[in-house]
C-alpha positions in Angstrom: -47.9 -51.0 107.2 -46.1 -54.0 108.6 -49.2 -55.9 107.8 -48.2 -54.8 103.8 -44.8 -55.7 104.2 -44.9 -59.0 105.7 -47.5 -59.7 102.5 -45.0 -57.9 100.1 -42.3 -60.5 101.8 -44.5 -63.4 101.8 -45.8 -63.0 98.3 -41.8 -62.3 97.5 -40.6 -65.5 98.8 -43.4 -68.0 97.0 -42.1 -65.9 93.4 -38.6 -67.1 94.4 -39.6 -70.9 94.9 -41.6 -70.6 92.2 -39.0 -69.0 90.2 -36.3 -71.7 91.3 -38.9 -74.0 90.2 -38.9 -72.6 87.2 -35.6 -72.2 86.6 -34.8 -76.3 87.1 -36.1 -76.9 83.6 -35.2 -74.9 80.0 -38.7 -74.7 78.7 -39.7 -73.1 81.6 -36.3 -70.9 83.0 -37.7 -67.8 81.2 -41.0 -67.8 83.1 -38.6 -69.0 86.4 -36.5 -65.7 85.7 -39.6 -63.2 85.2 -41.3 -65.0 88.6 -38.2 -64.2 90.5 -37.6 -60.3 89.3 -41.0 -60.0 90.6 -40.3 -61.3 93.7 -37.0 -58.8 94.2 -39.2 -56.3 93.4 -41.7 -56.9 95.8 -39.1 -57.5 98.1 -37.4 -54.1 97.9 -40.7 -52.5 97.8 -41.5 -54.0 101.2 -38.1 -53.3 102.3 -38.2 -48.9 101.3 -41.7 -48.8 103.3 -40.0 -49.7 106.8 -40.6 -46.9 109.3 -37.0 -47.0 110.2 -35.8 -45.8 107.1 -35.1 -41.9 108.1 -34.1 -40.6 104.7 -34.4 -41.9 100.8 -31.6 -39.8 99.9 -28.6 -42.5 100.4 -31.4 -45.0 99.0 -32.2 -43.5 95.9 -28.6 -42.6 95.3 -27.8 -46.5 95.4 -30.4 -47.1 93.2 -29.3 -45.0 90.4 -26.2 -45.8 90.5 -26.6 -49.3 90.4 -28.8 -49.4 88.2 -26.5 -47.5 85.9 -23.8 -50.0 86.1 -26.0 -53.0 85.7 -27.8 -51.7 82.9 -24.4 -50.7 81.2 -23.4 -54.3 81.9 -26.6 -55.9 80.7 -25.9 -54.1 77.6 -22.6 -53.9 77.0 -21.2 -57.7 78.4 -21.3 -60.4 75.8 -22.6 -63.9 76.4 -19.3 -65.3 76.3 -17.8 -63.3 79.4 -20.8 -64.6 81.3 -19.1 -66.4 83.7 -16.5 -63.3 84.5 -20.1 -61.4 85.1 -21.8 -63.7 87.4 -18.5 -63.9 89.4 -18.6 -59.7 89.7 -22.1 -60.5 90.5 -21.3 -62.7 93.8 -18.8 -60.6 94.5 -21.1 -57.5 95.1 -23.7 -59.4 96.5 -21.5 -60.7 99.2 -19.7 -57.7 99.7 -23.3 -55.9 100.6 -24.0 -58.6 103.0 -20.5 -57.8 104.3 -21.1 -54.6 105.0 -24.1 -54.7 106.6 -22.5 -57.1 109.3 -19.7 -54.7 109.6 -22.1 -51.8 110.1 -24.6 -53.9 112.9 -21.2 -54.8 114.7 -20.4 -51.2 114.6 -23.4 -49.7 115.6 -24.8 -52.1 118.2 -21.5 -54.4 119.1 -22.3 -56.8 122.5 -25.9 -55.3 122.7 -26.4 -57.9 119.7 -26.4 -60.8 121.7 -25.2 -64.5 121.6 -27.4 -65.3 118.4 -27.1 -62.1 116.2 -23.2 -61.9 116.8 -23.3 -65.3 115.8 -25.2 -64.6 112.6 -23.2 -61.3 112.4 -20.1 -63.3 112.1 -21.2 -65.9 110.2 -22.6 -63.6 107.7 -19.2 -61.2 107.6 -17.2 -64.6 107.4 -19.1 -66.0 104.3 -19.8 -62.3 102.8 -15.7 -61.4 102.7 -14.1 -64.7 101.4 -17.0 -64.6 99.0 -16.1 -61.2 97.6 -12.0 -62.0 98.1 -12.8 -65.2 96.0 -15.3 -63.7 93.6 -12.9 -61.3 92.5 -10.0 -63.8 92.2 -12.0 -66.1 90.0 -13.0 -62.8 87.8 -9.7 -61.7 87.6 -8.8 -66.1 86.5 -11.6 -66.2 83.8 -11.0 -62.9 82.2 -7.1 -63.7 82.2 -5.8 -61.0 84.0 -4.4 -64.0 86.7 -3.1 -67.2 84.8 -5.9 -70.2 84.9 -3.8 -73.0 85.8 -2.9 -73.3 89.6 -0.7 -71.1 91.6 1.0 -73.3 94.1 3.2 -73.2 96.6 4.9 -74.9 99.4 2.4 -75.5 102.5 -0.1 -74.1 100.8 -2.9 -75.8 102.3 -1.5 -75.9 105.6 -1.4 -72.3 105.4 -5.0 -72.2 104.5 -6.1 -74.7 107.2 -4.3 -72.9 109.7 -6.0 -69.2 108.3 -9.1 -71.1 108.5 -8.9 -72.6 111.9 -8.1 -68.6 113.1 -11.0 -67.4 111.5 -13.1 -70.3 113.4 -11.2 -69.8 116.6 -12.0 -66.0 116.4 -15.7 -66.7 115.6 -16.5 -68.9 118.7 -14.6 -66.0 120.6 -16.8 -63.3 119.6 -20.3 -65.4 120.4 -19.4 -66.5 123.5 -17.2 -63.0 125.0 -19.2 -61.3 122.8 -16.5 -58.8 122.6 -16.9 -55.7 120.8 -13.0 -55.2 120.4 -10.5 -55.0 117.1 -10.7 -59.4 117.2 -14.1 -59.0 114.9 -12.5 -57.1 112.7 -9.0 -59.2 112.8 -11.3 -62.1 111.9 -13.2 -59.8 109.0 -9.3 -59.5 107.7 -8.4 -63.1 107.6 -12.0 -64.1 106.1 -11.2 -61.7 103.0 -7.4 -63.2 102.9 -8.9 -66.7 102.5 -10.9 -66.1 100.0 -8.3 -65.0 97.8 -6.1 -68.1 99.3 -8.5 -70.4 98.3 -9.2 -69.7 94.9 -5.6 -69.3 93.7 -4.5 -72.7 93.9 -7.7 -73.7 91.8 -7.5 -74.3 87.8 -10.0 -73.5 85.1 -11.1 -76.7 84.5 -12.6 -76.9 88.3 -14.2 -72.8 88.0 -17.6 -74.7 87.0 -17.2 -75.8 90.8 -16.2 -73.1 92.1 -18.5 -70.3 90.7 -21.7 -72.6 91.7 -19.4 -73.1 95.7 -19.1 -68.9 95.4 -23.0 -68.6 94.8 -23.9 -70.6 98.1 -21.3 -69.0 99.9 -23.3 -65.6 98.8 -26.6 -66.7 99.5 -25.6 -68.3 102.5 -24.2 -65.2 103.7 -27.7 -63.0 102.7 -29.1 -65.8 104.9 -27.1 -64.6 107.9 -27.9 -61.3 106.7 -31.5 -62.1 107.1 -31.1 -63.6 110.6 -28.8 -60.5 111.6 -31.4 -58.0 110.6 -34.8 -60.0 111.2 -35.4 -60.1 107.4 -37.2 -63.6 106.7 -37.2 -62.9 102.8 -33.4 -62.4 103.1 -33.4 -65.5 105.2 -35.5 -67.8 102.1 -33.7 -66.0 99.4 -30.4 -67.0 101.3 -31.2 -70.4 102.0 -33.0 -71.2 98.8 -29.7 -69.8 96.9 -27.1 -71.3 99.4 -28.1 -74.9 99.3 -29.4 -74.8 95.7 -25.3 -73.6 95.1 -24.0 -76.2 97.0 -26.2 -79.1 95.7 -25.3 -78.0 92.3 -21.8 -78.4 92.9 -21.7 -81.9 94.7 -23.7 -83.3 91.3 -21.0 -80.9 89.4 -18.2 -82.9 91.1 -20.1 -86.3 90.9 -19.9 -85.4 87.0 -16.1 -85.5 87.0 -15.5 -88.0 89.6 -13.9 -86.1 91.6 -14.6 -84.8 95.8 -15.5 -80.7 96.7 -11.9 -81.4 98.5 -10.3 -82.2 95.8 -12.0 -79.2 93.8 -10.8 -77.3 96.9 -7.4 -78.6 97.9 -6.2 -80.7 94.9 -4.7 -78.0 93.1 -5.9 -79.8 89.7 -4.3 -78.5 86.8 -0.5 -77.9 88.3 2.4 -79.1 87.1 2.6 -81.6 89.8 -0.7 -82.9 89.7 -1.4 -83.3 86.1 1.8 -84.6 84.5 1.3 -84.2 80.9 1.7 -87.4 79.0 4.0 -87.8 76.0 2.5 -87.7 72.1 1.0 -90.8 71.0 1.7 -90.5 67.0 1.0 -87.6 64.6 -2.1 -85.6 64.4 -3.6 -85.9 61.3 -4.4 -82.3 60.2 -7.5 -81.4 57.7 -8.5 -78.8 55.6 -12.0 -77.4 55.6 -13.0 -78.7 52.0 -12.4 -82.2 53.4 -14.5 -81.8 56.5 -17.3 -80.0 54.2 -17.6 -83.1 52.1 -17.9 -85.6 55.3 -20.2 -83.3 56.5 -22.8 -82.9 53.4 -22.5 -86.5 52.8 -23.2 -87.3 56.3 -26.4 -88.8 57.8 -25.7 -87.8 61.9 -23.7 -85.2 62.9 -23.1 -84.0 66.4 -21.9 -81.3 68.0 -19.6 -81.0 70.7 -19.3 -77.8 72.0 -16.2 -76.3 74.7 -15.0 -73.1 76.1 -13.3 -72.7 72.6 -16.4 -72.4 71.2 -16.9 -69.3 73.8 -14.0 -68.1 73.3 -14.0 -67.5 69.2 -17.8 -66.5 70.0 -19.0 -68.8 67.6 -22.4 -69.8 68.4 -24.1 -68.3 66.0 -21.4 -69.9 63.5 -22.5 -73.2 65.1 -26.1 -73.0 64.3 -25.9 -71.8 61.2 -23.7 -74.6 59.8 -25.8 -77.2 61.3 -28.8 -75.4 59.3 -27.0 -75.5 56.1 -26.7 -79.7 57.1 -30.1 -79.8 58.2 -31.8 -78.1 54.9 -29.4 -81.3 53.3 -31.4 -84.0 54.9 -28.8 -84.4 57.7 -29.7 -85.2 61.3 -27.8 -82.6 63.7 -27.5 -83.0 67.6 -25.7 -81.3 70.3 -23.7 -82.9 73.1 -23.4 -81.3 76.0 -21.0 -82.1 79.1 -22.2 -80.6 82.8 -18.4 -79.5 83.0 -17.6 -77.8 79.7 -16.9 -74.3 79.8 -16.1 -71.9 82.8 -19.9 -71.5 84.5 -22.5 -73.7 84.8 -24.9 -74.2 81.8 -22.1 -72.4 80.1 -22.4 -74.0 76.9 -26.6 -74.2 77.1 -26.5 -70.7 77.6 -24.4 -69.0 74.5 -26.6 -71.7 72.5 -29.7 -70.4 73.5 -28.2 -67.4 72.6 -28.1 -68.7 69.0 -31.5 -69.6 68.8 -31.1 -73.8 69.1 -33.9 -75.5 70.0 -33.5 -77.2 73.5 -34.8 -80.0 71.9 -31.5 -80.5 70.0 -29.7 -80.7 73.0 -28.7 -83.9 74.4 -26.8 -84.8 78.1 -23.9 -87.3 78.5 -25.5 -90.4 79.7 -28.3 -89.6 76.1 -25.6 -89.6 73.6 -23.2 -91.0 75.0 -24.8 -94.3 73.1 -25.8 -92.3 70.0 -21.8 -92.3 68.9 -21.0 -95.4 67.5 -24.0 -94.5 64.8 -22.7 -90.8 64.5 -21.3 -90.4 61.0 -19.2 -87.4 62.1 -18.6 -85.8 65.9 -17.8 -82.0 66.1 -15.6 -81.2 68.3 -15.1 -77.2 69.1 -13.1 -76.3 71.4 -13.6 -79.0 74.0 -10.6 -80.7 75.6 -10.9 -82.8 78.5 -14.0 -83.7 78.5 -14.0 -85.7 75.3 -10.5 -87.1 76.6 -10.8 -91.3 76.1 -7.9 -91.4 79.0 -10.5 -90.5 81.3 -12.5 -94.0 80.7 -9.4 -96.2 79.3 -6.0 -94.8 81.2 -6.4 -95.6 85.4 -2.8 -93.4 85.6 -4.9 -90.5 84.5 -5.3 -87.9 86.0 -8.5 -87.3 85.3 -9.5 -90.9 85.3 -13.2 -92.0 85.9 -14.5 -88.4 84.7 -17.5 -89.4 82.7 -16.7 -87.7 78.8 -18.4 -87.6 75.7 -17.3 -91.0 73.9 -16.3 -89.0 70.7 -14.0 -91.5 70.4 -16.5 -94.2 68.8 -17.9 -91.9 66.4 -17.1 -93.1 63.1 -15.3 -89.9 62.0 -14.3 -86.9 64.5 -13.1 -83.0 63.4 -11.5 -81.1 65.9 -11.5 -77.6 65.6 -8.5 -76.2 67.3 -6.7 -73.3 67.8 -3.3 -74.5 68.0 -1.7 -77.4 69.3 -2.1 -76.6 73.5 -3.5 -78.7 76.0 -6.9 -78.2 78.2 -7.5 -77.3 81.0 -5.8 -80.5 83.0 -2.7 -79.6 81.2 -2.8 -83.0 79.6 -2.2 -84.4 76.3 -5.3 -85.5 74.8 -4.8 -89.1 73.0 -8.4 -88.2 70.9 -6.6 -85.5 69.1 -3.7 -88.7 67.3 -6.4 -91.5 66.5 -6.5 -92.4 63.1 -10.6 -91.6 62.6 -9.6 -88.1 64.3 -8.7 -85.0 62.1 -7.5 -81.5 63.1 -8.8 -78.2 61.8 -6.6 -75.7 63.5 -7.7 -72.2 63.2 -10.1 -69.4 64.9 -13.0 -71.8 65.8 -16.0 -68.9 64.4 -13.5 -68.4 61.3 -13.6 -72.2 60.4 -17.3 -72.7 60.9 -18.3 -69.4 58.6 -15.9 -71.7 55.3 -17.5 -74.5 56.5 -20.6 -72.9 55.7 -19.9 -72.0 52.4 -18.0 -75.0 51.4 -21.1 -77.3 52.1 -23.0 -75.3 50.3 -20.9 -75.7 47.6 -20.4 -79.4 48.0 
C-alpha cells in the first residue's frame, strides 16, 4: 500500500510541475489547469489510502460540504468577482494549514522534537496571518471596508513590534519545546498581524497583496508537509510559495516599487498621495462623437481597467471590437501588468468574452504603437495611464511604467464619474486637448457605441 501511496504522490508532483509550466502561457493554461487538477485528485486519493485513517465518516462529510460550497461558488460567483473569490480561497487553504498545525501541537506537544516544532510553528505563523489577511483583503475587495489605506500613528512600529514578538516566541518554542500556552499566544499574534499587515494597504496595491498572500499560503502548506511527513504537500507548497513570491517581485517592478514600500508605505493614503490640482477643464464628448471617431479610425486600442470589471463590460468591449473589425478597423488590447485587483485580472475577463489572446499586447509591446493609434479607448483605467508617472518626478507614482495612451492621436476615457483613481491623485491625461471624457456606466456606454457605430 505504501508503494501505491508514494507512486500517487510522485505522479501528483510531476503533474503539479507540468501544470505550473502550462499556466505560464495563456495558450497552454487550460491544459496546465487540467494537469494540476489531475495531480490534486491523485494526491487526495493517495492520502485517503493511508493506513492511519481510522474512520472515513468525517472525511466524507468534509468532502461533501467542501464540494457543495465550491460548486456553489463556481456557479454563482461572476468572473468580475474573481479577486474576492481568490482571497477567500487563500483564507480557506491557510486556515486548513493552521488547524493541522494546531492539532499536531495539541496531540504531540514537546514530543514533536526541534525540527517538527519549527515546522509546525512556521506553518501556524504563516497560516494564521494569511487567513486573517486574506479575509481582510476580501472585505476590501468586496467594499465591505474602504479600499483606501487605513492608517494611524505608530502603525509600522506596532506592526514590527508584533512581528518581533512572534519571531521571539517562534525561536523560544523551537529551543525549549515548550508545550505550554505560548504556542497559542503566537498563533493569536500571527492572526492579529495578518489584519494589521493588510489594513494599511490600499486598492492600488491589491494585486501585489493577493500574490503575496498566495505565496504565504503555499509556504504554510509546505511547512505542513514537513510537519506531517507529506512529500506532495512539500513540493506543491514550495511551488506555490516561490512562484507567488516571484510574481510579487515582478509586479512590484512593474510599479517601480519595492515590496517593503507596498507592505509598509500606506500607498494611496491622504498623507502619501497628495492630489494634484485641476489642470484645466475636462472635455466631455457624446456617444455619437466617439462613434464617428471609431468608425473611421485605422487602429483602435482598448485599454481595460478595474472600471471594466465593476461594470462587467468585457462582453460589450468585445462586441464593439467585432463591429469595428467588420468595418476594417484594426483592434488591439493594451494590458498593464497591475491593472485590476489581482494578477492577470484583465486577461481573465477578456478571455471570458472570447477575446483572442493574439489581440492582447503587454505594456512593452503596445507602447511603441500608440503614436500610430487613431483612438485609444480607456475603459475604467486611471493610474496605469497617468502620464505624471513619466513626466512628474514629484508624483507619488513617479517612475511607474504606464501605458502611454497620451501619445495616441485621440483618447476616449470611459469613466463612471469624476473621481480619482486608486492612488488618490489627479490624472492630467483627462485634461489634455486630445482627450474626450465619456461619462457613465461603461457597459451602457459601450452598448450605445456599438449601435452608434453600426448606424454610422
